[in-house]
Steps between C-alpha positions, in 0.01 A plus 500: 500500500171654394352159451586410860337820617185429303480145639556623854229766458260242363566265795450784748173596329371140504603466867311820590192376314508170681531674839208728419281209384583300817415803716167551327409137534594502867291808568194358317518161665533638856249785467194462721194383309135578555377268776833468674500552871689802636585497868547829683670545837259696713769615738642710211161613365502846667850600396533348155391706199486184284204339684157597352250697706250206503762276657588769759132529600468120525811485717358769729174301538699182577712686758188646662341155529806366686464775770 
């Protein structure tokens, strides 16, 4: 019985390791790289804390030019 528990524990550990490795590879492959284009929605610029100040200022200028 203890041999079965040891085998089951080893399989669970290997499965966990595979899941972690796949998650890390996924995060690395889909992470934005330097030079990638990031598109911001200017309609959300004033209310979203995630948009940088430089982008907010550029959106304000673009909105002022439309008027």
